Backbone as CSV, one residue per row, in Angstrom:
resi,resn,N_x,N_y,N_z,CA_x,CA_y,CA_z,C_x,C_y,C_z
1,MET,85.249,91.505,131.924,85.325,92.766,131.185,83.923,93.311,130.992
2,ASN,83.618,94.445,131.611,82.300,95.036,131.494,82.295,96.107,130.432
3,ARG,81.272,96.090,129.604,81.173,97.076,128.537,80.955,98.454,129.123
4,ARG,81.649,99.451,128.567,81.536,100.825,129.026,81.135,101.707,127.876
5,PRO,80.524,102.867,128.149,80.248,103.793,127.056,81.528,104.165,126.350
6,GLU,81.447,104.424,125.045,82.637,104.710,124.255,83.407,105.915,124.778
7,ASP,82.686,106.916,125.300,83.422,108.099,125.734,84.171,107.870,127.032
8,GLU,83.965,106.687,127.657,84.714,106.355,128.852,85.861,105.404,128.556
9,LEU,85.950,104.904,127.324,87.018,103.979,126.975,88.350,104.705,126.941
10,PRO,89.418,104.068,127.414,90.727,104.685,127.281,91.091,104.836,125.815
11,GLU,91.991,105.751,125.510,92.305,106.094,124.135,92.746,104.887,123.331
12,ARG,93.464,103.947,123.936,93.955,102.796,123.187,92.809,101.924,122.692
13,ASP,91.658,101.941,123.398,90.520,101.128,122.980,89.887,101.641,121.704
14,ARG,90.113,102.911,121.372,89.475,103.491,120.206,90.429,103.551,119.019
15,SER,91.610,102.948,119.170,92.593,102.987,118.094,92.103,102.205,116.889
16,VAL,92.600,102.574,115.717,92.236,101.909,114.470,93.444,101.155,113.949
17,ALA,93.261,99.861,113.697,94.359,99.057,113.183,94.614,99.415,111.723
18,GLN,95.828,99.823,111.413,96.183,100.192,110.048,96.648,98.987,109.240
19,VAL,97.101,97.941,109.923,97.541,96.726,109.259,96.879,95.544,109.961
20,GLY,96.965,94.390,109.336,96.438,93.199,109.974,95.257,92.632,109.227
21,PRO,94.598,91.638,109.826,93.513,90.926,109.144,92.343,91.831,108.780
22,ARG,91.688,91.490,107.696,90.477,92.210,107.305,89.335,91.907,108.274
23,ALA,89.323,90.707,108.818,88.355,90.342,109.849,88.970,89.270,110.739
24,VAL,88.682,89.357,112.038,89.116,88.361,113.008,87.860,87.750,113.620
25,LEU,87.710,86.426,113.511,86.531,85.734,114.016,86.824,85.130,115.380
26,ILE,85.995,85.462,116.355,86.123,84.900,117.692,84.787,84.274,118.083
27,GLY,84.795,83.521,119.183,83.555,82.938,119.656,83.795,81.608,120.341
28,PRO,82.746,81.022,120.882,82.894,79.761,121.615,83.277,78.604,120.711
29,MET,83.734,77.548,121.331,83.986,76.319,120.595,82.715,75.902,119.853
30,ALA,82.884,75.396,118.640,81.786,74.904,117.803,80.933,76.006,117.206
31,ALA,81.409,77.247,117.236,80.661,78.342,116.610,80.804,78.340,115.090
32,GLY,81.730,77.531,114.564,81.907,77.457,113.113,82.875,78.474,112.563
33,LYS,83.790,78.945,113.388,84.702,80.026,112.970,85.574,79.629,111.783
34,THR,86.063,78.405,111.772,86.940,77.982,110.683,86.184,77.894,109.362
35,ARG,85.038,77.242,109.349,84.270,77.103,108.108,83.757,78.449,107.611
36,VAL,83.271,79.259,108.522,82.808,80.594,108.134,83.977,81.429,107.622
37,GLY,85.107,81.336,108.299,86.281,82.097,107.878,86.729,81.726,106.477
38,ARG,86.737,80.430,106.169,87.112,80.003,104.823,86.133,80.554,103.785
39,SER,84.845,80.479,104.090,83.839,80.990,103.156,83.984,82.489,102.957
40,LEU,84.216,83.211,104.029,84.364,84.658,103.945,85.610,85.030,103.140
41,ALA,86.702,84.319,103.365,87.937,84.598,102.629,87.756,84.347,101.138
42,ARG,87.068,83.259,100.784,86.788,82.996,99.370,85.926,84.102,98.771
43,MET,84.954,84.547,99.511,84.060,85.607,99.048,84.831,86.896,98.769
44,TRP,85.795,87.191,99.621,86.573,88.425,99.493,87.820,88.273,98.620
45,GLY,88.172,87.045,98.280,89.373,86.822,97.491,90.656,87.086,98.260
46,VAL,90.646,86.697,99.550,91.828,86.903,100.392,92.215,85.572,101.025
47,ASP,93.368,85.540,101.683,93.832,84.327,102.349,93.102,84.125,103.676
48,PHE,93.005,82.864,104.076,92.408,82.508,105.360,93.428,81.770,106.204
49,LEU,93.468,82.093,107.493,94.288,81.359,108.450,93.464,81.043,109.685
50,ASP,93.632,79.837,110.188,93.056,79.415,111.461,94.197,79.382,112.475
51,LEU,94.051,80.108,113.577,95.146,80.223,114.541,95.577,78.863,115.071
52,ASP,94.621,77.995,115.436,94.989,76.677,115.954,95.744,75.860,114.912
53,HIS,95.284,75.904,113.668,95.972,75.155,112.614,97.381,75.706,112.386
54,GLU,97.522,77.009,112.474,98.848,77.611,112.287,99.785,77.238,113.428
55,ILE,99.252,77.164,114.644,100.063,76.728,115.787,100.520,75.284,115.570
56,GLU,99.609,74.425,115.156,99.970,73.023,114.923,101.020,72.896,113.823
57,ARG,100.890,73.687,112.772,101.863,73.647,111.679,103.248,74.055,112.167
58,ARG,103.300,75.115,112.949,104.599,75.613,113.412,105.225,74.702,114.464
59,GLU,104.389,74.147,115.344,104.900,73.324,116.437,105.147,71.881,116.016
60,GLY,104.525,71.457,114.901,104.691,70.089,114.438,103.975,69.066,115.296
61,ARG,102.928,69.486,115.983,102.141,68.572,116.819,100.750,69.166,117.004
62,SER,99.822,68.326,117.453,98.433,68.748,117.579,98.225,69.587,118.836
63,ILE,97.084,70.280,118.889,96.745,71.059,120.076,96.656,70.161,121.316
64,PRO,95.970,68.992,121.252,95.960,68.115,122.432,97.363,67.702,122.875
65,GLU,98.254,67.472,121.928,99.629,67.097,122.283,100.356,68.241,122.975
66,ILE,100.116,69.473,122.539,100.740,70.630,123.199,100.200,70.774,124.617
67,PHE,98.875,70.622,124.778,98.276,70.675,126.110,98.887,69.624,127.024
68,GLU,99.035,68.414,126.501,99.554,67.317,127.321,100.996,67.578,127.735
69,ALA,101.799,68.111,126.831,103.223,68.313,127.110,103.489,69.575,127.926
70,GLN,102.725,70.637,127.697,103.044,71.937,128.293,101.957,72.501,129.197
71,GLY,100.812,71.817,129.252,99.719,72.334,130.049,99.038,73.501,129.352
72,GLU,97.911,73.940,129.930,97.193,75.037,129.287,98.009,76.322,129.264
73,SER,98.719,76.630,130.347,99.485,77.881,130.384,100.571,77.892,129.316
74,GLY,101.217,76.740,129.110,102.237,76.664,128.063,101.642,76.843,126.688
75,PHE,100.474,76.235,126.464,99.804,76.405,125.178,99.413,77.858,124.970
76,ARG,98.889,78.516,126.004,98.463,79.909,125.851,99.639,80.827,125.520
77,ASP,100.810,80.514,126.032,101.996,81.309,125.693,102.309,81.192,124.205
78,VAL,102.276,79.957,123.707,102.515,79.740,122.273,101.442,80.446,121.457
79,GLU,100.203,80.275,121.855,99.065,80.863,121.162,99.191,82.384,121.074
80,ALA,99.534,83.017,122.193,99.653,84.481,122.216,100.785,84.964,121.316
81,ARG,101.873,84.215,121.287,103.011,84.603,120.448,102.656,84.525,118.963
82,VAL,102.023,83.437,118.560,101.653,83.275,117.153,100.590,84.297,116.759
83,LEU,99.621,84.533,117.639,98.574,85.509,117.337,99.161,86.897,117.133
84,ALA,100.107,87.288,117.977,100.721,88.615,117.837,101.355,88.770,116.460
85,GLU,102.012,87.718,115.989,102.648,87.786,114.670,101.613,87.876,113.556
86,LEU,100.552,87.075,113.663,99.548,87.063,112.600,98.772,88.380,112.538
87,LEU,98.512,88.988,113.681,97.814,90.269,113.675,98.643,91.359,113.001
88,ALA,99.953,91.181,113.012,100.832,92.175,112.393,101.129,91.885,110.926
89,THR,100.940,90.620,110.495,101.399,90.257,109.152,100.320,89.722,108.219
90,HIS,99.249,89.156,108.763,98.220,88.524,107.932,97.163,89.551,107.561
91,ASP,96.851,89.660,106.272,95.890,90.688,105.846,94.592,90.095,105.294
92,GLY,94.342,88.817,105.573,93.114,88.187,105.113,92.112,88.027,106.247
93,VAL,91.537,86.836,106.360,90.594,86.509,107.424,91.299,85.578,108.405
94,LEU,91.127,85.838,109.690,91.784,85.052,110.739,90.727,84.545,111.720
95,ALA,90.730,83.236,111.986,89.832,82.632,112.970,90.635,82.222,114.195
96,LEU,90.119,82.551,115.383,90.819,82.248,116.632,90.162,81.100,117.369
97,GLY,90.956,80.376,118.141,90.407,79.384,119.041,89.603,80.063,120.137
98,GLY,88.737,79.294,120.796,87.832,79.889,121.771,88.499,80.637,122.900
99,GLY,89.663,80.157,123.348,90.320,80.796,124.484,91.320,81.869,124.131
100,ALA,91.636,82.026,122.855,92.695,82.956,122.453,92.456,84.397,122.895
101,PRO,91.234,84.935,122.778,91.039,86.345,123.158,91.114,86.595,124.658
102,LEU,91.120,85.524,125.475,91.072,85.680,126.922,92.425,86.010,127.544
103,THR,93.510,85.702,126.839,94.831,86.083,127.332,94.919,87.600,127.317
104,PRO,95.231,88.245,128.444,95.197,89.716,128.499,95.972,90.410,127.390
105,ALA,97.185,89.956,127.106,97.974,90.608,126.064,97.319,90.452,124.702
106,SER,96.719,89.291,124.453,96.046,89.064,123.171,94.799,89.923,123.054
107,GLY,94.058,90.044,124.151,92.888,90.904,124.132,93.257,92.343,123.809
108,ASP,94.354,92.817,124.390,94.819,94.177,124.097,95.188,94.324,122.628
109,ARG,95.840,93.305,122.078,96.259,93.386,120.671,95.072,93.382,119.717
110,LEU,93.973,92.777,120.126,92.796,92.706,119.254,92.040,94.036,119.178
111,LEU,92.236,94.893,120.151,91.550,96.184,120.142,91.947,96.972,118.899
112,GLY,90.951,97.510,118.215,91.207,98.260,116.990,91.045,97.432,115.744
113,HIS,91.048,96.094,115.881,90.832,95.227,114.723,89.337,94.978,114.523
114,THR,88.980,94.533,113.333,87.589,94.215,113.026,87.281,92.821,113.553
115,VAL,86.858,92.764,114.807,86.623,91.505,115.505,85.138,91.154,115.416
116,ILE,84.850,89.972,114.891,83.479,89.500,114.709,83.241,88.331,115.656
117,LEU,82.228,88.457,116.513,81.850,87.376,117.414,80.776,86.511,116.750
118,LEU,81.052,85.210,116.626,80.066,84.251,116.141,79.465,83.526,117.348
119,THR,78.150,83.527,117.452,77.487,82.815,118.537,76.781,81.581,117.985
120,VAL,76.456,80.670,118.876,75.843,79.403,118.473,74.982,78.902,119.622
121,ASP,73.900,78.202,119.309,73.036,77.686,120.361,73.475,76.287,120.795
122,ASP,72.859,75.797,121.881,73.235,74.498,122.442,73.053,73.363,121.438
123,ARG,71.940,73.372,120.721,71.639,72.271,119.807,72.695,72.164,118.709
124,THR,73.048,73.316,118.118,74.061,73.309,117.064,75.418,72.925,117.626
125,ALA,75.746,73.445,118.808,77.031,73.121,119.432,77.151,71.626,119.702
126,ARG,76.091,71.034,120.219,76.127,69.592,120.519,76.421,68.784,119.254
127,HIS,75.779,69.156,118.157,75.979,68.449,116.889,77.428,68.576,116.421
128,ARG,78.002,69.761,116.576,79.345,70.005,116.048,80.451,69.484,116.951
129,LEU,80.190,69.372,118.246,81.253,68.981,119.174,81.627,67.513,119.057
130,ARG,80.712,66.684,118.592,80.982,65.249,118.383,81.591,64.602,119.625
131,GLY,80.987,64.902,120.770,81.459,64.291,122.004,82.710,64.922,122.568
132,GLY,83.155,66.038,122.004,84.314,66.745,122.537,85.655,66.213,122.084
133,ARG,85.657,65.302,121.120,86.919,64.719,120.662,87.849,65.789,120.102
134,GLY,89.126,65.724,120.512,90.127,66.669,120.020,90.071,68.034,120.669
135,ARG,89.267,68.187,121.742,89.140,69.483,122.428,89.547,69.315,123.887
136,PRO,90.792,69.630,124.219,91.292,69.397,125.585,90.480,70.106,126.664
137,MET,89.919,71.259,126.357,89.175,72.001,127.365,87.872,71.305,127.763
138,LEU,87.431,70.331,126.970,86.192,69.619,127.272,86.447,68.244,127.892
139,ALA,87.696,67.906,128.109,88.038,66.591,128.647,87.684,66.509,130.134
140,GLY,87.285,65.298,130.555,87.095,65.046,131.972,85.693,65.207,132.497
141,GLU,84.764,65.702,131.696,83.376,65.810,132.129,82.480,65.772,130.904
142,ASP,81.163,65.782,131.134,80.243,65.808,130.015,80.578,67.001,129.114
143,PRO,80.825,66.762,127.819,81.263,67.858,126.939,80.313,69.044,126.907
144,MET,79.008,68.818,126.919,78.069,69.935,126.857,78.029,70.712,128.170
145,VAL,78.175,70.025,129.289,78.240,70.726,130.573,79.466,71.634,130.594
146,ALA,80.600,71.092,130.137,81.826,71.888,130.086,81.687,73.041,129.099
147,TRP,81.087,72.758,127.936,80.921,73.807,126.910,80.078,74.959,127.438
148,ARG,78.958,74.657,128.095,78.089,75.708,128.629,78.820,76.549,129.680
149,ARG,79.548,75.880,130.554,80.271,76.589,131.612,81.346,77.497,131.034
150,ILE,82.148,76.950,130.116,83.238,77.725,129.523,82.693,78.878,128.698
151,THR,81.644,78.612,127.923,81.062,79.652,127.074,80.511,80.799,127.922
152,ALA,79.800,80.464,129.002,79.243,81.504,129.877,80.344,82.348,130.509
153,THR,81.457,81.718,130.860,82.567,82.444,131.471,83.249,83.377,130.476
154,ARG,83.369,82.931,129.235,84.111,83.694,128.236,83.288,84.765,127.520
155,MET,81.974,84.609,127.502,81.142,85.477,126.666,81.289,86.975,126.973
156,PRO,81.376,87.404,128.244,81.554,88.845,128.478,82.801,89.411,127.805
157,ALA,83.889,88.662,127.826,85.121,89.128,127.173,84.940,89.174,125.663
158,TYR,84.284,88.151,125.100,84.005,88.156,123.661,83.228,89.409,123.269
159,ARG,82.176,89.700,124.019,81.324,90.836,123.668,82.052,92.162,123.823
160,GLU,82.961,92.228,124.766,83.729,93.455,124.948,84.638,93.741,123.759
161,LEU,85.165,92.695,123.161,86.100,92.857,122.047,85.413,93.000,120.696
162,ALA,84.175,92.502,120.589,83.538,92.385,119.278,83.056,93.721,118.727
163,VAL,83.306,93.920,117.446,82.734,95.043,116.711,81.293,94.713,116.331
164,HIS,81.055,93.466,115.925,79.719,92.991,115.580,79.561,91.572,116.094
165,THR,78.323,91.208,116.400,77.991,89.848,116.802,77.037,89.250,115.772
166,ILE,77.376,88.067,115.282,76.578,87.389,114.265,76.093,86.061,114.826
167,ASP,74.787,85.837,114.761,74.205,84.583,115.236,74.334,83.524,114.150
168,GLY,75.107,82.474,114.434,75.311,81.426,113.446,74.496,80.177,113.688
169,ALA,73.567,80.211,114.639,72.800,79.015,114.983,71.940,78.558,113.807
170,GLY,72.093,77.287,113.438,71.258,76.697,112.405,71.503,77.233,111.013
171,ARG,72.632,77.881,110.808,72.922,78.473,109.506,74.263,77.949,109.018
172,GLY,74.363,77.694,107.729,75.594,77.187,107.151,76.648,78.267,107.034
173,PRO,77.893,77.873,106.789,78.994,78.834,106.749,78.862,79.897,105.669
174,VAL,78.315,79.538,104.515,78.174,80.531,103.440,77.177,81.614,103.842
175,ALA,76.066,81.202,104.453,75.059,82.175,104.888,75.622,83.111,105.947
176,VAL,76.388,82.556,106.878,76.975,83.390,107.929,78.010,84.344,107.328
177,ALA,78.815,83.839,106.394,79.804,84.699,105.733,79.124,85.847,104.989
178,ARG,78.024,85.542,104.320,77.290,86.599,103.617,76.778,87.648,104.593
179,ARG,76.324,87.178,105.759,75.822,88.122,106.755,76.948,89.032,107.248
180,ILE,78.113,88.472,107.454,79.264,89.283,107.859,79.599,90.299,106.776
181,ASP,79.617,89.837,105.534,79.940,90.724,104.415,78.965,91.900,104.349
182,ARG,77.675,91.609,104.488,76.685,92.684,104.451,76.841,93.633,105.642
183,THR,77.147,93.055,106.800,77.301,93.874,108.003,78.474,94.835,107.890
184,LEU,79.550,94.353,107.272,80.765,95.171,107.171,80.799,96.021,105.908
185,GLU,79.846,95.863,105.019,79.864,96.600,103.761,79.912,98.105,104.019
186,GLY,80.893,98.737,103.413,81.038,100.180,103.547,81.790,100.610,104.787
187,ARG,82.139,99.630,105.665,82.892,99.982,106.861,84.373,100.146,106.523
188,THR,85.041,101.048,107.195,86.483,101.200,107.035,87.176,100.065,107.750
189,HIS,88.121,99.422,107.077,88.859,98.308,107.678,89.513,98.763,108.972
190,GLY,89.227,98.014,110.042,89.863,98.287,111.312,89.097,99.237,112.206
191,THR,88.017,99.854,111.741,87.307,100.795,112.580,86.624,100.051,113.722
192,ARG,86.809,100.542,114.929,86.182,99.915,116.083,84.965,100.730,116.483
193,HIS,83.800,100.110,116.446,82.567,100.796,116.781,82.324,100.695,118.281
194,PRO,81.565,101.629,118.861,81.418,101.661,120.304,80.682,100.479,120.891
195,ARG,79.759,99.905,120.153,79.008,98.771,120.676,78.823,97.721,119.584
196,ALA,78.798,96.460,119.999,78.592,95.383,119.025,77.174,95.480,118.480
197,ALA,77.037,95.204,117.175,75.710,95.158,116.555,75.260,93.718,116.552
198,HIS,74.224,93.424,117.289,73.771,92.035,117.436,72.746,91.733,116.350
199,ASP,73.138,90.876,115.385,72.307,90.590,114.223,71.457,89.353,114.459
200,ALA,70.176,89.490,114.257,69.271,88.345,114.352,69.206,87.646,113.013
201,ALA,69.045,86.319,113.046,68.962,85.567,111.798,67.663,85.885,111.089
202,THR,67.680,85.859,109.770,66.474,86.044,108.967,66.215,84.775,108.198
203,PRO,64.964,84.513,107.792,64.650,83.249,107.104,65.497,83.022,105.859
204,THR,65.832,84.081,105.128,66.602,83.892,103.885,68.026,83.506,104.179
205,ASP,68.503,83.757,105.412,69.878,83.424,105.756,70.020,82.001,106.248
206,ARG,68.933,81.372,106.611,69.021,80.086,107.246,69.357,78.971,106.247
207,GLU,70.355,78.183,106.622,70.719,77.015,105.830,70.929,75.869,106.795
208,ALA,70.886,74.688,106.283,71.189,73.535,107.138,72.623,73.617,107.579
209,SER,72.863,73.464,108.875,74.231,73.522,109.407,75.025,72.352,108.862
210,SER,76.261,72.655,108.458,77.107,71.589,107.934,78.228,71.275,108.881
Protein backbone atom coordinates (compact mmCIF):
# COMPACT_ATOMS: atom_id res chain seq x y z
CA MET A 1 0.00 0.00 0.00
CA ASN A 2 1.66 3.20 -1.17
CA ARG A 3 0.77 6.48 0.44
CA ARG A 4 -1.00 8.91 -1.89
CA PRO A 5 -1.84 12.59 -1.58
CA GLU A 6 -5.16 13.09 0.20
CA ASP A 7 -6.80 14.63 -2.84
CA GLU A 8 -6.12 11.42 -4.75
CA LEU A 9 -7.64 9.13 -2.12
CA PRO A 10 -10.97 7.56 -3.01
CA GLU A 11 -13.93 8.99 -1.13
CA ARG A 12 -14.20 6.00 1.22
CA ASP A 13 -10.66 6.67 2.49
CA ARG A 14 -11.70 10.08 3.78
CA SER A 15 -14.79 8.85 5.61
CA VAL A 16 -15.20 9.64 9.31
CA ALA A 17 -16.18 6.87 11.68
CA GLN A 18 -19.22 7.96 13.68
CA VAL A 19 -19.12 4.94 15.99
CA GLY A 20 -16.44 2.61 17.22
CA PRO A 21 -13.26 2.79 19.30
CA ARG A 22 -11.86 6.09 20.48
CA ALA A 23 -8.44 4.84 19.38
CA VAL A 24 -7.20 1.72 17.59
CA LEU A 25 -3.56 0.75 18.23
CA ILE A 26 -1.66 -1.09 15.51
CA GLY A 27 1.99 -1.94 15.00
CA PRO A 28 4.55 -4.73 14.95
CA MET A 29 4.79 -7.50 17.47
CA ALA A 30 6.34 -6.30 20.75
CA ALA A 31 5.42 -2.66 20.15
CA GLY A 32 3.61 -2.63 23.51
CA LYS A 33 0.10 -2.15 22.13
CA THR A 34 -1.64 -3.99 24.96
CA ARG A 35 0.15 -2.22 27.82
CA VAL A 36 -0.12 1.17 26.16
CA GLY A 37 -3.78 0.54 25.37
CA ARG A 38 -4.56 -0.29 28.98
CA SER A 39 -2.78 2.85 30.18
CA LEU A 40 -4.55 5.01 27.62
CA ALA A 41 -7.96 3.56 28.51
CA ARG A 42 -7.36 4.24 32.21
CA MET A 43 -6.30 7.79 31.39
CA TRP A 44 -9.49 8.38 29.40
CA GLY A 45 -11.80 6.46 31.72
CA VAL A 46 -12.95 4.08 28.99
CA ASP A 47 -12.89 0.31 28.44
CA PHE A 48 -9.92 -1.46 26.86
CA LEU A 49 -10.00 -4.53 24.63
CA ASP A 50 -7.15 -6.49 23.10
CA LEU A 51 -8.25 -8.20 19.88
CA ASP A 52 -6.13 -11.33 20.46
CA HIS A 53 -7.38 -11.70 24.02
CA GLU A 54 -10.97 -11.27 22.85
CA ILE A 55 -10.47 -13.94 20.19
CA GLU A 56 -9.07 -16.34 22.80
CA ARG A 57 -11.99 -15.62 25.14
CA ARG A 58 -14.57 -16.29 22.45
CA GLU A 59 -12.85 -19.34 20.96
CA GLY A 60 -11.93 -20.88 24.32
CA ARG A 61 -8.35 -21.57 23.22
CA SER A 62 -5.07 -19.75 22.76
CA ILE A 63 -3.83 -18.08 19.58
CA PRO A 64 -1.13 -20.78 19.08
CA GLU A 65 -3.83 -23.45 19.44
CA ILE A 66 -5.99 -21.76 16.80
CA PHE A 67 -2.99 -21.53 14.46
CA GLU A 68 -2.22 -25.20 15.00
CA ALA A 69 -5.80 -26.34 14.40
CA GLN A 70 -6.83 -23.99 11.58
CA GLY A 71 -3.64 -22.59 10.12
CA GLU A 72 -2.93 -18.91 9.61
CA SER A 73 -5.73 -18.44 7.07
CA GLY A 74 -8.28 -19.92 9.47
CA PHE A 75 -7.06 -17.69 12.27
CA ARG A 76 -7.22 -14.61 10.04
CA ASP A 77 -10.85 -15.39 9.21
CA VAL A 78 -11.72 -15.52 12.90
CA GLU A 79 -9.67 -12.39 13.56
CA ALA A 80 -11.39 -10.41 10.79
CA ARG A 81 -14.84 -11.43 12.00
CA VAL A 82 -14.19 -10.42 15.61
CA LEU A 83 -12.51 -7.16 14.57
CA ALA A 84 -15.50 -6.18 12.42
CA GLU A 85 -17.79 -6.60 15.42
CA LEU A 86 -15.54 -4.68 17.80
CA LEU A 87 -15.12 -1.76 15.40
CA ALA A 88 -18.90 -1.46 15.32
CA THR A 89 -19.60 -1.94 19.03
CA HIS A 90 -16.58 -1.06 21.19
CA ASP A 91 -16.23 2.62 22.08
CA GLY A 92 -13.05 2.52 24.18
CA VAL A 93 -9.46 1.71 23.22
CA LEU A 94 -8.75 -1.31 21.00
CA ALA A 95 -5.34 -2.94 20.44
CA LEU A 96 -4.81 -5.18 17.40
CA GLY A 97 -2.44 -8.04 16.79
CA GLY A 98 0.40 -7.34 14.38
CA GLY A 99 -1.21 -9.05 11.39
CA ALA A 100 -4.80 -7.91 11.88
CA PRO A 101 -4.64 -4.76 9.70
CA LEU A 102 -3.16 -6.74 6.79
CA THR A 103 -6.36 -8.61 5.95
CA PRO A 104 -7.86 -6.53 3.09
CA ALA A 105 -11.37 -6.41 4.53
CA SER A 106 -10.02 -5.41 7.95
CA GLY A 107 -7.85 -2.71 6.44
CA ASP A 108 -10.90 -1.28 4.68
CA ARG A 109 -12.88 -1.31 7.92
CA LEU A 110 -10.14 0.58 9.75
CA LEU A 111 -10.31 3.52 7.34
CA GLY A 112 -11.94 6.48 9.04
CA HIS A 113 -11.05 5.29 12.54
CA THR A 114 -8.44 6.92 14.76
CA VAL A 115 -5.65 4.45 14.05
CA ILE A 116 -2.40 4.94 15.98
CA LEU A 117 0.77 3.17 14.84
CA LEU A 118 3.21 2.28 17.64
CA THR A 119 6.78 1.65 16.48
CA VAL A 120 9.61 0.00 18.37
CA ASP A 121 13.33 -0.52 17.82
CA ASP A 122 15.22 -3.82 17.61
CA ARG A 123 16.67 -3.61 21.12
CA THR A 124 13.29 -3.07 22.78
CA ALA A 125 11.64 -5.72 20.60
CA ARG A 126 14.28 -8.31 21.50
CA HIS A 127 13.72 -7.67 25.22
CA ARG A 128 9.94 -7.98 24.91
CA LEU A 129 9.80 -10.99 22.58
CA ARG A 130 11.38 -13.33 25.15
CA GLY A 131 12.58 -15.71 22.47
CA GLY A 132 9.29 -15.61 20.57
CA ARG A 133 7.36 -17.80 23.00
CA GLY A 134 3.61 -17.80 22.33
CA ARG A 135 4.01 -16.10 18.92
CA PRO A 136 3.26 -18.54 16.08
CA MET A 137 4.50 -16.15 13.40
CA LEU A 138 8.01 -16.30 14.90
CA ALA A 139 8.21 -20.09 15.09
CA GLY A 140 10.75 -22.04 13.07
CA GLU A 141 13.60 -19.53 12.84
CA ASP A 142 15.55 -17.03 14.90
CA PRO A 143 12.80 -14.85 16.45
CA MET A 144 14.57 -11.55 15.72
CA VAL A 145 15.29 -12.49 12.11
CA ALA A 146 11.61 -13.35 11.67
CA TRP A 147 10.51 -10.20 13.52
CA ARG A 148 12.63 -7.92 11.30
CA ARG A 149 11.38 -9.59 8.12
CA ILE A 150 7.72 -9.51 9.12
CA THR A 151 7.92 -5.95 10.44
CA ALA A 152 9.56 -4.68 7.23
CA THR A 153 6.87 -6.37 5.13
CA ARG A 154 3.98 -5.01 7.18
CA MET A 155 5.20 -1.47 7.87
CA PRO A 156 3.99 0.13 4.58
CA ALA A 157 0.44 -1.06 5.30
CA TYR A 158 0.65 0.17 8.90
CA ARG A 159 1.75 3.62 7.75
CA GLU A 160 -0.99 3.79 5.15
CA LEU A 161 -3.67 3.20 7.77
CA ALA A 162 -2.21 5.30 10.59
CA VAL A 163 -3.52 8.72 11.54
CA HIS A 164 -0.46 9.23 13.77
CA THR A 165 2.75 7.33 14.42
CA ILE A 166 4.17 7.23 17.95
CA ASP A 167 7.70 6.02 18.70
CA GLY A 168 7.55 3.75 21.74
CA ALA A 169 11.20 2.69 21.81
CA GLY A 170 12.67 2.78 25.31
CA ARG A 171 9.56 4.35 26.79
CA GLY A 172 7.10 2.87 29.26
CA PRO A 173 3.40 2.43 28.53
CA VAL A 174 2.27 5.43 30.59
CA ALA A 175 4.65 7.77 28.76
CA VAL A 176 3.51 6.47 25.38
CA ALA A 177 -0.15 6.79 26.40
CA ARG A 178 0.45 10.39 27.47
CA ARG A 179 2.05 11.10 24.11
CA ILE A 180 -0.99 9.69 22.32
CA ASP A 181 -3.30 11.75 24.51
CA ARG A 182 -1.40 14.95 23.75
CA THR A 183 -1.28 14.13 20.04
CA LEU A 184 -5.02 13.57 19.85
CA GLU A 185 -5.99 16.45 22.14
CA GLY A 186 -8.60 18.59 20.44
CA ARG A 187 -8.99 16.16 17.54
CA THR A 188 -12.48 15.08 16.51
CA HIS A 189 -13.02 11.39 17.22
CA GLY A 190 -12.67 9.42 14.02
CA THR A 191 -11.19 12.18 11.87
CA ARG A 192 -8.73 10.76 9.37
CA HIS A 193 -5.84 13.09 8.61
CA PRO A 194 -4.10 12.99 5.22
CA ARG A 195 -0.71 11.97 6.53
CA ALA A 196 0.57 10.29 9.69
CA ALA A 197 2.29 12.63 12.15
CA HIS A 198 5.56 10.98 13.10
CA ASP A 199 6.37 11.93 16.70
CA ALA A 200 9.93 11.82 17.95
CA ALA A 201 10.56 10.90 21.57
CA THR A 202 11.53 13.69 23.96
CA PRO A 203 13.66 13.29 27.10
CA THR A 204 10.70 13.98 29.41
CA ASP A 205 8.75 11.15 27.78
CA ARG A 206 11.40 8.52 28.23
CA GLU A 207 10.84 5.86 30.86
CA ALA A 208 12.38 2.49 31.44
CA SER A 209 10.56 -0.03 29.26
CA SER A 210 8.50 -2.45 31.28
